[in-house]
Structures are given as C-alpha cells and as structure tokens.
TORLO-37221 format. One record per residue: x, y, z of N, C-alpha, C in turn. Coordinates in steps of 0.2 Angstrom, whole numbers, plus 2048, in hexadecimal, padded with zeros to 3 digits. Layout:
// residues N
XYZXYZXYZ ...
This chain:
// residues 449
B37DE63E2B3DDE93E3B3CDEE3E8 B41DEE3EEB40DF33F3B43DFA3F0 B3FDFF3F2B41E063F0B47E083F4 B4DE0A3F1B53E0C3F4B53E133F6 B57E153FBB59E1C3FCB5CE1F3F6 B5AE253F5B5DE293EFB64E283EE B68E293F4B6FE293F3B72E213F1 B6EE1D3F4B70E163F3B6EE143EC B69E173E9B67E153E3B6CE183DE B6FE1D3DFB75E203DBB7BE1B3DB B7DE193E1B82E143E2B80E0E3DE B7AE0B3DEB79E053DBB79E063D3 B77E0C3D1B78E0D3CAB7FE0D3C7 B83E103CCB8BE103CAB8DE093CA B8BE053CFB8EDFE3CFB8BDFA3C9 B85DFB3C7B83DF83C0B87DFB3BA B88E013BAB8CE043B5B93E013B4 B96E003BAB9DDFE3BAB9EDF63BA B99DF33BBB99DEB3BBB94DE83B6 B94DEB3B0B8FDE93ABB8FDE13AA B8ADDE3AAB8ADD73A8B8BDD23AE B8DDD53B3B8FDD13BAB88DD03BE B83DCC3BBB7DDCC3BEB7DDCA3C6 B81DC53C7B81DC23CEB83DC83D3 B89DCB3D1B8CDD03D5B87DD63D6 B84DD83D1B7FDDD3D1B79DDB3D6 B77DD53D5B71DD33D9B73DD33E1 B7ADD13E2B7CDD13E9B7DDD83EC B7FDDC3E8B80DE33EAB79DE63EC B74DE53E7B6DDE83E8B6ADE53EE B6BDDF3F0B68DDC3F6B6ADE03FC B71DE13FCB74DE5402B71DEC402 B72DF03FCB70DF73FCB68DF83FE B64DF33FCB5DDF33FDB5CDF3405 B61DF0409B60DF0410B63DF6414 B66DFA410B6ADFF414B66E06414 B61E06412B5DE0D412B5BE0F419 B5AE0A41DB58E0B424B5FE0D428 B64E0B426B6AE0C429B6DE13428 B6CE15421B6FE1C41FB6AE21422 B63E1F423B5FE24426B61E2642D B63E21431B66E22437B6DE25437 B71E23433B78E24432B7AE2742B B78E2D42AB79E30423B81E30422 B85E30427B8CE31426B8FE2B422 B8BE25422B8DE1F41FB8EE20417 B8BE26415B8BE2740DB91E2C40C B95E2E411B9AE33410BA1E2F40E BA5E3240BBACE30409BABE2A404 BA6E29401BA5E243FCBA6E1D3FF BA3E1D406BA4E1740ABA1E11407 B9BE12405B97E0C402B99E0A3FB B9BE0F3F7B9EE0E3F1BA4E0A3F1 BA8E0B3F6BAFE073F7BADE003FA BA8DFF3FEBA6DF9400BA4DF53FA BA1DF83F5B9FDF43EFBA4DF33EA BAADF63EBBB0DF53E6BB5DF03E9 BB7DEB3E5BBCDE73E8BC3DEA3E9 BC6DE83EEBCDDEB3EFBD2DE93E9 BD1DE33E7BD6DE03E2BD2DDB3DE BD3DDB3D8BD0DD53D3BD6DD23CF BD7DCC3D0BDCDC83CDBDADC33C8 BDCDC33C2BDADBE3BDBE1DBC3B9 BE1DB53B9BE7DB23B6BE6DAC3B2 BEBDAA3AEBEBDA43AABEDD9E3AE BEAD993ADBECD933B0BEDD8D3AB BF3D8C3A9BF5D873A4BF7D803A8 BF4D7B3A5BF6D743A8BF5D6F3A3 BF8D693A4BF8D6339FBF4D5E3A2 BF0D5C39DBEBD5639FBEFD4F39E BEBD4A39FBEED4339FBF0D41398 BEED44393BF0D4338CBF5D4738A BF8D4B38EBFDD4F38CBFCD56389 BF5D57388BF3D5E385BF3D6338A BF5D69388BF5D6F38CBEED7238C BECD73392BE5D77393BE6D7D397 BE1D82395BE2D88398BDBD8A39C BDBD8C3A2BD6D8E3A6BD7D953A8 BD2D993ABBD3D9F3ADBD2D9F3B5 BD7DA23B9BD6DA33C0BD4DAA3C2 BD1DAA3C8BCEDB03CBBD0DB03D2 BD1DB63D5BD1DB83DCBCFDBF3DD BC9DC03E0BC7DC73E2BC8DC83E9 BCCDCC3EBBCEDCE3F2BC9DD43F3 BC3DD33F6BBEDD83F6BBFDDD3FC BC0DDB402BC1DE0407BC5DDD40D BCADE140FBCEDDF415BCDDE341B BC8DE741CBC7DEB421BC7DE8428 BC5DE1428BC4DDE42FBCADD942F BCEDD742ABD3DD242ABD5DD0424 BD9DCB423BDCDC841DBD6DC6419 BD6DC6412BD1DC440EBD0DBC40F BC9DBA410BC8DB3411BC2DB140D BC3DAC40ABBDDA9406BBFDA4401 BBBDA03FFBBCD993FBBBFD9A3F4 BC1D953F1BC2D943EABBDD8F3E7 BBAD913E1BB5D8D3DEBB8D8B3D7 BB8D843D6BBAD823CFBB4D7F3CC BB1D833C7BABD813C4BABD853BD BA8D823B8BA8D853B1BA4D8C3B1 BA0D8D3B6B9CD933B6BA0D993B9 BA6D983BCBAAD9D3BFBACDA23BA BAADA93BCBADDAE3B8BAEDB43BD BB0DBA3BBBB2DBF3BFBABDC23C3 BA6DC23C0BA0DC53C3B9EDC03C9 B9EDB93C8B9CDB43CDBA1DB53D3 BA7DB63D1BACDB63D7BABDBD3DB BAADC23D7BA8DC93DBBA2DC83DF B9DDC53DDB97DC43E1B98DC03E7 B9CDBB3E6B9EDB63ECBA2DBA3F1 BA7DBE3EEBABDC23F3BA8DC83F6 BA3DCB3F3B9FDD03F6B9BDCD3FC B98DC73FBB94DC4400B98DC1406 B9EDBF404BA3DBC409BA5DC240E BA6DC840BBA8DCE410BA3DCE415 B9CDCE414B97DCF419B96DC941D B97DC341AB96DBD41EB9CDBC423 BA2DBE421BA8DBE425BA7DC342B BA4DC942ABA3DCE42FB9EDCB434 B99DC7432B94DC5436B97DC043C B9CDBD43AB9FDB843EBA2DBB445 BA4DC1444BA7DC544ABAFDC444A BB1DC0445BB8DBE445BBCDC3441 BC3DC3441BC7DC843EBC9DC6437 BC4DC5432BC5DC342BBC2DC7426 BC5DC9421BC2DCD41CBBFDC8417 BBDDCB411BB9DC740CBBDDC7405 BBDDC1402BC0DBF3FCBBDDB93F9 BBEDB83F3BBCDB23F0BC0DB03E9 BC0DAA3E7BC4DA93E1BC2DA33DE BC6DA03D9BC4D9A3D5BC6D9A3CE BC4D953CBBC5D943C3BC0D913C0 BC0D923B9BBAD8F3B5BBDD873B3 BC1D853B7BC3D7E3B6BBED793B9 BBCD743B5BB7D6F3B7BBBD693BA BBBD673C0BBED613C3BBBD5B3C2 BB4D5B3C0BB0D553BEBB3D513B9 BB4D4B3BABB7D463B5BBED473B4 BC2D4B3B8BC9D4B3B7BCCD473BC BD2D443BABD6D3F3BEBD9D433C4 BDCD403C9BDFD433CFBE5D463CC BE9D433C7BEFD463C4BEDD4D3C1 BE8D4D3BDBE6D533BABE4D593BF BE0D573C4BDED5C3C9BE4D5E3CD BE9D5A3CEBEFD5C3D1BF3D613CD BF4D603C7BF8D643C2BF4D6B3C2 BEDD6B3C1BEAD713C1BEBD753C7 BEAD723CDBEBD753D3BF2D783D4 BF7D743D2BFED773D3BFFD7D3CE BFCD7D3C8BFDD833C4BF9D893C7 BF3D883C9BEFD8D3CCBF2D903D1 BF5D8C3D6BF8D8F3DCBFFD923DA C02D903D5C08D933D3C07D9B3D2 C02D9D3CFC00DA43CEBFDDA73D4 BF8DA43D7BF4DA63DCBF9DA83E3 BFEDA43E3C02DA43EAC05DAB3EB C06DAF3E6C0ADB53E7C05DBA3EA BFEDB83EABF9DBD3EDBF7DBB3F4 BF9DB53F7BF7DB23FDBFBDB4402 BF9DB2408BFDDB240EBF8DB2414 BFBDAF41ABF6DAF420BF4DB6422 BF7DBB421BF5DC2423BF3DC641D BF2DC2417BF0DC6411BEADC340E BEADBD40CBE4DBA409BE4DB240A BDFDAF40DBDEDA840FBD9DA540C BDADA1406BD4D9E403BD2D98407 BCCD95404BCAD8E407BC7D8B401 BC3D86402BBFD823FCBB9D853FB BB6D833F6BAFD853F4BADD7F3EF BA8D813EBBA5D7C3E6BABD793E2 BACD733E1BB2D703DDBB8D703E0 BB9D733E7BBFD733EABBED703F1 BC1D6A3F2BC0D663F9BC7D653FB BC8D60400BCED5E403BD3D5D3FE BD2D593F9BD7D573F4BDAD5D3F1 BD6D623EEBD8D673EBBDCD6C3F0 BDAD6D3F6BDDD713FBBE4D6E3FC BE4D683FDBEBD653FEBF0D663F8 BEED653F2BF2D663ECBF4D6D3EC BF0D723EEBF2D793EEBF6D7B3F3 BF5D783F9BF9D7A3FFC00D773FE C01D713FBC07D6E3FAC0BD733F5 C08D753F0C0BD793EBC0DD803EE C09D833F2C0BD893F6C11D883FA C11D833FEC17D81402C1DD803FE C1CD7D3F9C22D7C3F4C25D823F2 C20D873EFC23D8D3EDC25D923F2 C22D923F8C24D973FDC2AD94402 C2BD8E401C30D8B406C2FD8C40D C29D8C40FC27D8D416C20D8A417 C1FD8741DC19D8441FC14D89422 C11D8D41EC0CD92420C05D8F420 C04D8C426BFED88426BF7D8C425 BF8D92428BF1D96428BF0D99421 BF3D9841CBF2D9B416BECD98412 BEBD92413BE5D8F410BE1D8B416 BDAD8B416BD6D8741ABD2D82417 BD0D7D41BBCCD77418BD2D72417 BD7D7241ABDDD6E419BDBD6741D BDFD6241BBDED5B41EBE1D5C425 BDED57429BE0D57431BE7D56432 BEAD5242DBF1D5042EBF6D5642D BF4D5B42ABF8D61428BF5D6742A BF2D68430BF0D6E432BE8D70431 BE4D6B42FBDDD6D42FBDAD6D435 BD4D6F435BCFD7043BBCAD6A43B BC9D67441BC4D63442BBDD67441 BB8D6443EBB1D6743DBB1D6C438 BB7D6D434BB7D7242EBB2D6F429 BB3D68427BAFD65422BA8D66423 BA6D65429B9FD6542BB9CD6C42C BA0D7142DB9FD78430B99D7C42C B9AD7C425B94D80422B8ED7D422 B8DD77422B87D73422B84D73429 B88D7242EB86D72435B84D79437 B88D7E435B87D85436B80D87434 B7ED8542EB78D8742BB72D8442F B73D7E431B6ED7A435B6DD7E43C B73D8043FB73D83445B6FD8A444 B70D8D43FB6CD9443EB65D9343D B63D8E439B5CD8D438B59D8A43E B5CD86442B59D84449B58D8A44D B5DD8F44EB5BD95452B56D9944F B55D99448B50D9D445B49D99447 B49D92446B43D8F448B41D9044F B45D91454B44D9145BB41D9845C B41D9D458B3DDA3459B36DA2458 B34D9D454B2DD9B453B2BD95458 B2FD9445DB2DD8E462B2ED8745F B32D8645AB33D80457B3AD7E456 B3BD78452B42D76451B42D7144B B48D6E449B48D69444B44D63446 B43D6244CB40D5B44EB3AD5A44B B3AD54447B34D52444B32D5543D B37D5A43BB36D5D435B39D5A42F B35D5A429B37D58423B3BD5D41F B41D5C41CB46D6141AB48D5F413 B49D6340EB4CD63408B52D67407 B57D63405B5ED67405B60D663FE B61D6B3FAB64D6B3F3B6BD6A3F4 B6ED663EFB75D653EEB76D5E3F2 B7CD5C3F1B7ED563F4B86D563F5 B89D5C3F5B90D5D3F7B91D5E3FE B96D61400B98D62407B93D6540B B91D6B408B8CD6F40DB86D6B40E B83D68408B7DD64409B7DD5E40D B83D5B40DB84D54410B84D56418 B87D5B41AB88D5C421B82D61424 B7ED6441FB78D67422B73D61423 B73D5C41FB6ED57420B70D53426 B77D52428B79D4F42EB77D52434 B77D59434B75D5C43AB6ED5D43B B6AD5D435B63D5D436B61D56439 B64D51437B62D4A43AB64D4A441 B6AD4D443B6CD4D44AB67D5144E B63D5644BB5FD5A44FB57D5744E B57D5144CB50D4E44BB4CD4F445 B4FD53440B4CD5443AB4DD4E435 B49D4E42FB4AD4942AB4BD4C423 B51D4B420B51D4D419B4ED48414 B4AD4B410B46D4640CB49D47404 B4DD4C403B4FD4D3FCB55D503FC B5AD4F3F7B60D523F5B61D523EE B66D553EBB67D553E4B6ED563E2 B6FD563DBB75D583D8B73D5C3D2 B78D5D3CEB76D623C7B72D5E3C3 B72D573C3B6DD533BEB66D523C0 B65D523C7B5ED513C9B5ED503D1 B59D4D3D3B58D4C3DBB55D463DD B56D443E3B53D3E3E5B4ED3F3EB B49D3B3ECB44D3C3F1B44D363F5 B46D363FBB45D30400B41D32406 B3BD30406B37D3340CB39D2F412 B3CD2A412B3FD27418B44D2B41B B47D2F418B4DD3341AB53D31416 B57D36413B5DD3540FB62D31413 B64D2C410B6AD28413B70D2B412 B73D2F417B79D33417B7FD2F415 B7FD29418B85D25417B86D23410 B81D2240CB81D20405B83D27401 B80D2C403B81D333FFB89D35400 B8BD34406B92D35407B97D31403 B95D2A403B99D253FFB99D273F7 B93D293F5B92D2B3EEB96D313EC B95D363F1B98D3D3EFB9FD3E3F1 BA1D3B3F7BA8D3D3FABADD373F8 BAAD313F6BAFD2C3F4BAED2A3ED BA9D283EBBA8D253E4BA7D2B3DF BA5D313E1BA4D363DDB9FD353D7 B99D323D9B93D303D5B8ED353D5 B8AD353D0B84D393D0B7ED373D5 B7AD3B3D7B75D3A3DCB70D353D9 B6FD343D3B6BD2F3D0B6DD283D2 B73D273D4B75D203D6B72D1E3DD B71D243E1B6DD233E7B67D1F3E6 B63D213E1B5CD1E3E0B5DD173DE B62D163D9B63D0F3D7B65D0A3DC B69D0D3E1B6CD083E6B67D073EC B62D0C3EDB5ED0C3F3B57D083F0 B56D083EAB50D053E7B49D073E9 B45D033EBB3ED043ECB3DD0A3F1 B38D0F3F0B37D143F5B3BD1A3F3 B40D1A3EFB44D203EDB42D223E6 B41D283E5B40D2B3DEB46D2F3DC B47D2F3D6B4CD333D3B49D373CD B4AD3E3CEB47D423C9B4CD463C5 B4DD443BEB52D473BAB50D4F3B9 B54D543BAB53D5B3B9B4DD5D3BE B48D613BCB43D633C0B45D673C6 B41D683CBB43D6C3D1B42D693D7 B47D683DBB47D653E1B41D683E6 B40D6F3E5B3CD733E9B34D713E8 B33D6C3E3B2CD6A3E2B2BD653E8 B2FD633ECB2ED5E3F1B2CD613F7 B26D603FAB23D63400B28D62406 B29D6740AB2DD66410B2CD6C415 B2ED6B41BB2ED70420B33D75420 B39D7241EB3FD7741EB43D76418 B45D7B414B48D7B40EB4FD7E40F B55D7A40CB5BD7C40DB5FD7C406 B5ED82403B62D823FCB69D823FD B6DD7D3FBB74D7C3FDB79D7B3F7 B76D7D3F1B7AD7B3EBB7ED813E8 B7AD853E5B7DD8B3E1B79D913E1 B7BD973DEB78D9D3DEB71D9C3D9 B6CDA03DCB66DA13D8B63D9A3D6 B64D953DAB61D8E3D8B59D8E3DA B57D923DFB50D923E1B4CD993DF B48D983DAB45D9D3D7B3EDA03DA B3BDA53D8B35DA73DBB30DA23DA B2FD9F3D4B2BD993D3B2CD933D8 B32D913D9B34D8C3DEB31D8F3E6 B33D953E7B30D983EDB29D973EF B25D993E9B1ED993EAB1CD913EB B1FD8D3E8B1DD863E8B1FD833F0 B24D853F2B26D843F9B21D873FE B1FD8D3FDB1AD90401B13D8C401 B11D8B3FBB0BD873FAB0BD813FE B11D7D3FEB12D77401B13D77409 B13D7E40CB13D7E413B1AD7F416 B1FD81412B26D82415B26D8741B B2AD85420B2AD89426B30D8E426 B36D8B423B3CD8F424B41D8D41E B45D9241CB49D91416B50D93419 B55D8F418B5CD9141AB61D90415 B64D95413B69D9540DB70D9240F B71D8C40CB78D8940EB7DD8B408 B7AD8D402B7FD903FDB7FD973FD B83D9A3F9B83DA13F8B7EDA43F3 B79DA83F6B74DAB3F2B70DA63EE B6EDA03F0B6AD9C3ECB63D9D3EB B60DA23EEB59DA43EDB59DAB3E9 B55DAB3E4B55DB13E0B51DB73E4 B52DBD3E2B4FDC23E6B47DC13E6 B44DBF3E1B3DDBD3E0B3BDB83E6 B3FDB33E6B3EDAD3EBB3EDB03F2 B43DB43F4B44DB73FAB3EDBB3FC B3BDBF3F7B35DC33F8B2FDBF3FA B2EDB93F6B29DB53F7B29DB23FE B2FDB0400B30DAD407B2EDB240C B31DB840CB2FDBD411B28DBF411 B25DC040BB1EDC240BB19DBD40E B1BDB640EB18DB1410B19DAF418 B1EDB341BB1FDB2421B24DAC423 B27DA941EB2BDA441FB32DA6421 B35DA3426B3BDA4429B40DA4424 B45DA9423B49DA841DB50DAA420 B55DA641FB5CDA7421B60DA841B B63DAE41AB67DB0414B6EDAD415 B71DAB40FB77DA740FB7DDAB413 B7DDB1412B83DB5415B83DB441D B7DDB2420B7DDB0427B7DDA9428 B78DA5425B77D9E426B7DD9A424 B81D9B41FB86D9741DB8DD9941F B8DD9E424B93DA1427B98D9C42B B95D9642CB98D91431B9FD8F42E B9FD8E427BA5D8C424BABD90425 BAAD97423BAFD9C424BB1D9D42B BACD9D42FBADD9D436BB2D98439 BB1D92437BB6D8D439BBCD8D435 BBCD9042FBC3D9142CBC7D96430 BC3D9B433BC7DA0437BCAD9C43D BC6D97440BC8D94446BCED8F444 BCED8D43EBD4D8943BBDAD8D43B BD9D94438BDFD98439BE1D9A440 BDDD9A445BDED9B44CBE3D9544E BE0D8F44DBE4D8944FBEBD8944C BEBD8B445BF2D8B442BF7D90445 BF4D96447BF8D9B44ABFBD99450 BF7D95454BF9D9345BBFCD8C45B BFDD89455C00D83455BFCD7E459 BF5D7E459BF1D7A45DBECD76459 BE9D7245BBE4D6E458BDED6C45D BD8D6F45BBD2D6E460BCFD6745E BCBD65463BC7D5F462BC1D6145E BBDD5C45BBB7D5D457BB2D6145B BB1D5E462BACD61466BAED68468 BB4D6A469BB6D7146ABB5D76465 BB6D7345FBB5D77459BAED78457 BAAD73458BA3D73456B9FD7845B BA2D78462B9FD7C467BA0D83465 BA6D85462BA7D8C460BA3D8E45A BA2D89455B9ED8A44FB97D8B452 B94D87456B8DD88458B8CD8F45B B91D91460B91D98463B91D9D45E B95D9D459B96DA2454B8FDA244F B8CD9D44EB86D9D44AB80DA044E B80D9E454B7BDA1459B7CDA9459 B82DAB45AB84DB245AB81DB5453 B83DB244EB81DB5447B79DB5447 B76DB0449B6EDB0449B6CDB644D B6EDB6453B6CDBB458B6EDC3456 B73DC3453B75DCA450B70DCC44A B6FDC7446B6ADC9440B64DCB443 B61DC7447B5ADC844AB5ADCE44E B5FDD0452B5FDD6456B5FDDC451 B64DDC44CB65DE1447B5EDE3444 B5BDDD441B54DDE43EB50DE2442 B4FDE0448B4BDE344DB4CDEA44E B53DEB44FB55DF2450B53DF744B B53DF4444B52DF843FB4ADF743C B46DF5441B3FDF543FB3CDF043A B40DEA43AB3EDE5436B3FDDE439 B3BDDD43FB3CDD7442B3BDD143E B3FDCC43FB3FDC543BB42DC6434 B44DCC432B47DCC42BB4FDCB42C B51DC442BB57DC342CB5CDC5426 B59DC7420B5DDC941BB5FDD041D B5ADD441FB5CDDB421B61DDB426 B5FDD742BB64DD7431B6BDD5430 B6CDD042BB73DCE429B76DD3425 B73DD6420B76DDB41CB78DE1420 B74DE3425B75DEA429B7BDE842E B7ADE2431B80DE1436B86DE0433 B87DDC42DB8DDDB42AB90DE2427 B8BDE6424B8DDEC421B90DF1427 B8DDF242CB8FDF6432B96DF4434 B97DEE435B9EDEC438BA3DED433 BA2DEC42CBA7DEE427BA8DF5427 BA3DF9427BA3E00426BA6E0342B BA5E01431BA9E04437BB0E03437 BB2DFD435BBADFC434BBCE0042E BB9E01429BBBE05423BBCE0C425 BB7E0F429BB7E1642BBBEE17430 BBFE12434BC5E13438BCBE13435 BCBE0F42FBD2E0F42BBD3E15427 BCEE19426BCFE1F421BCDE1D41A BCEE22416BCCE2040FBD2E1C40B BD1E1640BBD6E12408BD2E0D403 
C-alpha cells in the first residue's frame, strides 16, 4: 500500500468513516488519493476549501422502489439507484447496471470512477451511475419491458439532456434502453433524444456505439504497446467476459492482427487456440442468449471448456479483463506474469484488485486502468448526444475515427502526466492525476457548491 500524504490520509479516514461497508467505493477512492501526493506537493492549494473532500462526496444519491408484475401475475419489488456524482464538467453521464450484485456502494464506486473517466475524454460530461438489483437473466421480454417501464417511471424525474444522461452497462443493452426511452418519451410527452444513449439506430442512436468500449480498449492497448515498439500483431490474447465489451475488444484485436484464445462468462471459460470464433460468440450471446459452454459443444475437437476456475491460468501475451470488478486477483496476476504477459488492459471497471495492479507494475508489465482504457464507450455516448443535438447522424467510419482520436488523446495525456509527475509508464497515476486536475479546476472555478 502506497504511503499517502498526511492531509490525504485524513481525507481517506473520513471517507472510510462515512461510507462504512462500501468496500468497492473505498477501494476506488484510495486508488485515486494514493496518486495525488505528487500533485498536492506541487499544488498544496488543492487541499483548500475541502476540494478533495467534495470530489469524494456525490452531489446526489437517489434510491427508489421498483414494483413490477411478472408473467404469472405476481408483484415483484426491486430497488433502483442513481448516483449523480459530479456535474462540474457537464451533465451527469454514466450507465445503468441491472444485476443482483447492485447496491449503493457499487453504484457509488462506479460513479466516482466515471467522473474521472469522463474527464479524461476531454468532452463536456460529468459523472454518474445507476442501476438496480433486478436480474434480467431468464426473464421474458414482457417482464423486462414492465420492469424497465416501472424503473423509468421513477427515474425520469431526475433525468434530462442538460441534467443527467444514462446509458447501458451490465444487463442493460439495446432492448432495455429502448423500453426505457419509450417510457420516458411517454411520460414527458416530448422526443428528447439525448436523454439516453446507446439507443437503436432507427431512433437516434450512434453508429459504432455498440462497438465503442471494446474498440476503445483495444486502441488504448495498441498505443501502449507501441511505446515498447510492438503491437497486437501476432500476439495471443485472453479476454474475460463474453458480453458487449469483450466481443468488440476481441473483434478489434483480430482486426489488428492479434488472436484471442480464451473468453468466459460467469460459469466458466473456453480455450480455442485457433482463435475464438467471434461469429459464434455473437450468435450465442447477442441472439440465442446461451452460456459460453455451448461454444465448446458446438465447436467440438480442439476447444476446451473449464467450469469455474480462472481464465487467467491461460498463458497469453495480452490480458484484457472485461467482465466485472475485482475479477483479477494478485494470485491471477502472478500467474500471468509467470506466463510472460506483456500488457494488461482493463475493459471493465476496476477489474484488477490493488494487489494485482502492484504485481503488474512491479514486474514492468504495461497496465492500462479502466478509467482510461474503457473510456471509449462513454466518449461515443457523448458523440451520440452531439449528433442528437444537431439532428445529425454520422457514418460508422466518421464515428470510429473520432473514437480512435479520443483514445489516442487519452493514452497520450496519461503518459505525459505520468512523465510530468516523475512516474514514466505509470498509467494508473497518469490517469488519476489528469482526471483529477480537470475536475478540480472546474470545481474551483464554480465556487464552493
């Protein structure tokens, strides 16, 4: 554990006191504060006016009841959340997650990370996050529609294109966004296209939005590899998950000459040394909604399925954790290092534990933190808002070009910031400081609010 500046240690102690039991949120705050010692040494005024304390405290936390009726006519109750964390740079922006693990601490951690991630894009968007402990798995389209409509009935009063603009996350894809947008339009009696992003193309969505998070993560890692004079070309890669982020990370890796040899879901993982068949994974996950084990059943000889276990046991050149928080442990990191991993890029939010991050950094492995590497999704969401505001629709190529430019900018900003503060190659420190400074400067300009 990095030794903190004394003033930052006091702030950390207060965050822990006020957020007891919210381990993920405390972990996310600690990671940022551990990076800020070099900043406050140069700029002690950043500790004035409780600026850092205010950055660590959400502007608004909303919790609400979500009643809905299942296909048997039974009334079900879930809990909804929206944490509007920081609006110094623009309207709150961040996804909605539907998963049984969702609670206030998870949503606060995600909103805190989102604030700095959005700042790194250079676009005028603040940070927020939300969701529900609703589990869409195994539910019919009708049940999901009724849940989404009930969820949006309450959430709608807190949204607006100049207030708060949600998108999707785990468990929330195009289907769920469509149901929520329809209910918002019905309630508000107006077509406010920019109030939700990740929409379908036929009603205001952006081309390349579906691909953006995965593509963006691959762009960042490609730029990181270039600092060592190499690229994805010829590299073996392991990508955890098999949802939207993982699928399009694998797609861009393939386009850049790499070969993904393993992917996973919550039940286990498959290893296909010939290279994962993306068309089959897309069909299984986006159309048939099957488990990844079916991949092994249908591909047959040469493919292994491992129930449970750790996908990080598979030797690879590049690892891309793209499933969920704290999925890659210190033990996993040591195994990857032993097996010769060159680079790790986080496609999910905080998927590597603090111990894992230390192992990678001490071993000299290139490491891209999620708040930088997976910012492509929210960046393209902001581009969707831009298209909606101008009543325009860009081509896929135009949007992807902007995405690639934004990701290169984020990479270069993180690298230059790490260099400036005496830690060349430390993308964690670079991302945390660069994001913090942009948010802090905006908050200082706005006064004590």
